C-alpha positions as CSV (number, residue, x, y, z in Angstrom):
1,X,20.3,1.2,3.6
2,X,20.2,4.2,5.8
3,X,19.3,4.0,9.5
4,X,16.0,5.8,8.8
5,X,15.1,3.3,6.1
6,X,16.1,0.4,8.3
7,X,14.1,1.4,11.3
8,X,10.8,-0.2,10.3
9,X,12.5,-3.5,9.6
10,X,14.3,-3.3,13.0
11,X,10.9,-2.8,14.7
12,X,9.5,-5.8,13.0
13,X,12.5,-8.0,13.7
14,X,12.5,-7.1,17.4
15,X,8.8,-8.0,17.6
16,X,9.6,-11.5,16.4
17,X,12.8,-11.8,18.6
18,X,10.9,-10.7,21.7
19,X,7.8,-12.7,20.9
20,X,5.7,-9.5,21.2
21,X,3.8,-9.7,18.0
22,X,0.6,-7.7,17.5
23,X,-2.4,-9.2,15.8
24,X,-2.3,-6.6,13.0
25,X,0.2,-4.3,11.3
26,X,-0.1,-1.6,8.7
27,X,3.1,-1.1,6.6
28,X,2.8,2.1,4.5
29,X,5.1,3.9,2.2
30,X,6.1,4.1,-1.5
31,X,8.1,1.6,-3.5
32,X,8.8,-2.0,-2.9
33,X,10.2,-1.7,0.6
34,X,6.9,-2.2,2.6
35,X,6.0,-5.3,0.5
36,X,9.5,-6.8,0.9
37,X,9.4,-6.1,4.7
38,X,5.9,-7.7,4.9
39,X,7.1,-10.8,3.2
40,X,10.2,-11.1,5.4
41,X,8.1,-10.5,8.5
42,X,5.5,-13.1,7.6
43,X,8.2,-15.7,6.9
44,X,9.9,-14.8,10.2
45,X,6.7,-15.4,12.1
46,X,6.6,-19.1,11.1
47,X,10.4,-19.7,11.2
48,X,11.3,-22.5,13.5
49,X,15.1,-22.0,13.4
50,X,17.4,-19.7,15.3
51,X,17.7,-16.0,15.1
52,X,18.0,-14.0,12.9
53,X,14.7,-15.0,11.4
54,X,13.8,-16.0,8.8
55,X,16.8,-18.3,9.2
56,X,16.5,-19.7,5.6
57,X,17.6,-23.2,6.9
58,X,14.6,-24.7,8.7
59,X,11.8,-26.6,7.1
60,X,9.4,-23.7,7.4
61,X,11.8,-21.2,5.7
62,X,12.4,-23.6,2.9
63,X,8.7,-23.9,2.3
64,X,8.1,-20.2,2.5
65,X,10.9,-19.4,0.1
66,X,9.6,-21.7,-2.7
67,X,8.5,-19.9,-5.8
68,X,4.8,-19.4,-6.1
69,X,3.7,-17.9,-9.5
70,X,0.0,-18.8,-9.1
71,X,-2.0,-15.8,-10.5
72,X,-4.7,-14.4,-8.2
73,X,-8.2,-13.8,-9.5
74,X,-10.3,-11.6,-7.2
75,X,-13.5,-13.2,-8.6
76,X,-12.1,-16.7,-8.1
77,X,-12.9,-17.8,-11.6
78,X,-9.6,-18.2,-13.4
79,X,-7.5,-18.5,-10.3
80,X,-7.6,-18.6,-6.5
81,X,-8.6,-15.5,-4.4
82,X,-5.3,-15.7,-2.6
83,X,-2.2,-17.7,-2.7
84,X,0.3,-19.2,-0.2
85,X,3.7,-17.7,0.4
86,X,5.8,-20.3,-1.2
87,X,3.9,-23.5,-0.4
88,X,3.6,-22.8,3.3
89,X,0.0,-23.5,4.4
90,X,0.1,-21.0,7.3
91,X,1.2,-18.0,5.2
92,X,-1.4,-16.4,2.9
93,X,-0.9,-13.5,0.4
94,X,-3.7,-11.4,-0.9
95,X,-3.5,-8.7,-3.7
96,X,-5.5,-7.4,-6.6
97,X,-6.1,-9.9,-9.4
98,X,-4.4,-9.1,-12.7
99,X,-7.7,-7.8,-14.2
100,X,-9.0,-6.2,-11.0
101,X,-9.1,-2.6,-9.8
102,X,-9.9,-3.7,-6.2
103,X,-9.0,-6.2,-3.6
104,X,-12.5,-7.7,-3.5
105,X,-14.7,-8.6,-0.5
106,X,-14.8,-12.1,-1.8
107,X,-11.0,-12.4,-1.2
108,X,-11.4,-11.2,2.4
109,X,-14.2,-13.7,3.0
110,X,-12.1,-16.5,1.5
111,X,-9.3,-15.6,3.9
112,X,-11.8,-15.6,6.8
113,X,-12.8,-19.1,5.7
114,X,-9.3,-20.3,5.5
115,X,-8.5,-19.0,9.0
116,X,-11.4,-20.9,10.5
117,X,-9.4,-24.0,9.7
118,X,-6.8,-25.3,12.1
119,X,-3.3,-24.3,11.5
120,X,-0.9,-26.9,10.0
121,X,1.4,-26.7,13.0
122,X,1.7,-25.2,16.5
123,X,3.3,-22.0,15.4
124,X,1.9,-18.7,14.1
125,X,-0.1,-17.9,11.0
126,X,0.1,-14.7,8.9
127,X,-1.9,-13.1,6.2
128,X,-0.3,-10.3,4.0
129,X,-2.9,-8.1,2.3
130,X,-0.9,-6.2,-0.3
131,X,-2.6,-3.4,-2.2
132,X,-4.5,-2.6,1.0
133,X,-5.2,0.9,-0.3
134,X,-7.4,-0.7,-3.0
135,X,-9.8,-2.4,-0.5
136,X,-13.2,-0.7,-1.1
137,X,-15.3,0.2,1.9
138,X,-17.3,-3.1,1.8
139,X,-14.1,-5.2,1.8
140,X,-12.7,-3.0,4.6
141,X,-15.8,-3.6,6.7
142,X,-15.3,-7.3,6.3
143,X,-11.7,-7.0,7.2
144,X,-12.6,-5.0,10.2
145,X,-14.5,-7.9,11.7
146,X,-11.4,-10.0,11.3
147,X,-9.3,-7.3,12.9
148,X,-11.7,-7.0,15.9
149,X,-11.7,-10.8,16.5
150,X,-8.4,-12.2,15.1
151,X,-7.9,-16.0,15.4
152,X,-5.3,-17.0,18.0
153,X,-1.7,-16.7,17.0
154,X,-2.6,-15.1,13.7
155,X,-1.2,-11.8,12.4
156,X,-2.6,-9.7,9.6
157,X,-0.1,-7.5,7.7
158,X,-1.6,-4.7,5.6
159,X,0.6,-3.1,3.0
160,X,-0.3,0.2,1.4
161,X,1.5,2.9,-0.6
162,X,-0.6,5.3,1.3
163,X,-2.9,4.7,4.3
164,X,-5.2,7.6,3.3
165,X,-7.7,5.3,1.6
166,X,-8.2,3.1,4.6
167,X,-11.0,3.6,7.1
168,X,-9.9,5.2,10.4
169,X,-11.3,2.2,12.2
170,X,-9.1,-0.2,10.2
171,X,-6.0,2.0,10.8
172,X,-6.7,2.2,14.5
173,X,-6.6,-1.5,15.0
174,X,-3.2,-1.9,13.4
175,X,0.3,-1.3,14.7
176,X,1.5,1.4,12.3
177,X,4.8,0.9,10.6
178,X,5.5,3.9,8.2
179,X,8.4,3.7,5.8
180,X,10.2,6.9,5.3
181,X,9.8,8.8,2.0
182,X,13.1,10.0,0.5
183,X,13.0,13.0,-1.7
184,X,13.0,12.2,-5.5
185,X,12.5,8.5,-4.7
186,X,11.6,6.8,-8.0
187,X,9.7,3.6,-8.6
188,X,11.9,0.7,-9.3
189,X,10.1,-0.3,-12.5
190,X,11.7,1.7,-15.4
191,X,8.4,2.5,-17.1
192,X,6.9,3.7,-13.8
193,X,10.0,5.8,-13.1
194,X,9.8,7.4,-16.5
195,X,6.1,8.3,-15.8
196,X,7.0,9.6,-12.4
197,X,9.7,11.9,-13.8
198,X,7.3,13.1,-16.5
199,X,4.7,14.1,-13.9
200,X,7.3,16.0,-11.9
201,X,8.5,17.9,-14.9
202,X,4.9,18.8,-15.9
203,X,4.0,19.8,-12.3
204,X,7.0,22.2,-12.3
205,X,5.0,24.4,-14.7
206,X,1.6,24.0,-13.2
207,X,1.5,27.6,-11.8
208,X,1.1,29.0,-15.3
209,X,-1.2,26.3,-16.6
210,X,-4.7,27.5,-17.6
211,X,-7.9,25.7,-17.0
212,X,-8.0,24.2,-20.6
213,X,-4.5,22.8,-20.1
214,X,-5.4,21.2,-16.8
215,X,-8.6,19.7,-18.3
216,X,-6.5,18.3,-21.2
217,X,-4.1,16.8,-18.7
218,X,-6.8,15.1,-16.8
219,X,-8.3,13.8,-20.0
220,X,-5.3,11.6,-20.3
221,X,-6.9,9.4,-17.6
222,X,-9.9,8.5,-19.6
223,X,-10.6,5.0,-20.7
224,X,-11.2,1.6,-18.9
225,X,-11.3,2.3,-15.2
226,X,-8.6,-0.2,-14.2
227,X,-5.7,1.3,-16.1
228,X,-7.1,4.9,-15.6
229,X,-7.3,4.4,-11.8
230,X,-3.8,3.0,-11.7
231,X,-2.6,6.0,-13.7
232,X,-4.3,8.5,-11.4
233,X,-2.9,6.7,-8.3
234,X,0.6,7.0,-9.8
235,X,0.0,10.6,-10.5
236,X,-1.1,11.3,-7.0
237,X,2.1,9.6,-5.7
238,X,4.2,11.9,-7.9
239,X,2.2,14.9,-6.9
240,X,2.6,14.1,-3.2
241,X,6.3,13.8,-3.6
242,X,6.4,17.1,-5.5
243,X,4.3,18.8,-2.7
244,X,6.7,17.5,0.0
245,X,9.6,19.1,-1.8
246,X,7.8,22.4,-2.0
247,X,7.0,22.3,1.8
248,X,10.7,21.5,2.6
249,X,11.9,24.3,0.3
250,X,9.5,26.8,1.9
251,X,10.5,25.9,5.4
252,X,14.2,25.8,4.5
253,X,14.1,29.1,2.9
254,X,12.4,30.8,5.8
255,X,9.0,31.0,4.0
256,X,6.2,31.1,6.5
257,X,3.3,30.4,4.2
258,X,3.0,26.6,3.8
259,X,-0.8,26.6,4.5
260,X,-1.7,26.4,0.8
261,X,0.6,23.4,0.3
262,X,-0.9,21.6,3.3
263,X,-4.4,22.3,1.9
264,X,-3.3,20.7,-1.3
265,X,-2.1,17.7,0.7
266,X,-5.5,17.3,2.2
267,X,-7.2,17.4,-1.2
268,X,-4.8,14.7,-2.5
269,X,-5.7,12.6,0.4
270,X,-9.4,13.1,-0.3
271,X,-8.8,12.2,-3.9
272,X,-7.2,8.9,-2.9
273,X,-10.2,8.0,-0.8
274,X,-12.6,8.9,-3.6
275,X,-10.7,6.8,-6.1
276,X,-10.6,3.8,-3.8
277,X,-13.7,3.9,-1.5
278,X,-16.2,5.6,-3.7
279,X,-15.3,4.2,-7.1
280,X,-15.0,7.8,-8.4
281,X,-14.3,8.6,-12.0
282,X,-10.5,8.7,-12.4
283,X,-10.6,11.7,-14.8
284,X,-12.7,13.8,-12.4
285,X,-10.4,12.8,-9.5
286,X,-7.4,14.0,-11.6
287,X,-9.1,17.3,-12.4
288,X,-9.8,18.0,-8.7
289,X,-6.2,17.2,-7.8
290,X,-4.7,19.3,-10.6
291,X,-6.8,22.4,-9.8
292,X,-5.9,22.1,-6.1
293,X,-2.2,21.9,-7.0
294,X,-2.4,24.9,-9.2
295,X,-4.2,26.9,-6.5
296,X,-1.5,25.9,-4.0
297,X,1.2,27.6,-6.2
298,X,-0.6,30.9,-5.6
């Protein structure tokens, strides 16, 4: 791992070692690294052994490392709204249910209820909210109340591929821990990596694409909203990576005109917010992003 990639993990590890832990963190970046860091950080917070933490030897580490395959159901019908990390009662993990396109407000309220109960021990508690970019505005407002008045010795850890979909008031109450984006970084899942490459290849020819071709491209995101929204989110990730490369190339080549690329970045950010906060139609979001990207190519 490079020093740049290790820096966020070092920041989190030092917070535990120095016992200077904030009540809320926002870990953002692509790939599995932010999730893995959030998991290690949460486990370190309850570790009762010696440094480095998690020590993997104490009772708390053994409990938090136990497999937990319980499926989450955001509606709480076929499964719980959250699960424990391992079988540790003071570590909670929240993410989208398998059939959900959102982290639901009911899940945040369930966490609020759980945190009203007394902790099992005298140590810390932690809640990891993965998929935080998929909290809609209602759920974020509920989370905001928790961020404003966190229970004692409790840390909330939000994990998001991009923080653009989160309310500014939520972001401002979190210690920001951005994970660096390496160029041409591919998703670890082979199918997702193939889709990422396909998007990049197609974006390479977007300058010559006509309106009918762009509309046909966006039409690929029709269908049930859950899979369609996930598909558009993956496309926006690939498009953001592609845009970064264009900016780097423009600057490295002495090109002064990066304004159109930055404008396109702002459109992609707005598209993410529309997809998550306003329940926008995925196909229409894709159309807006594609036309902005073509316009940026000039």
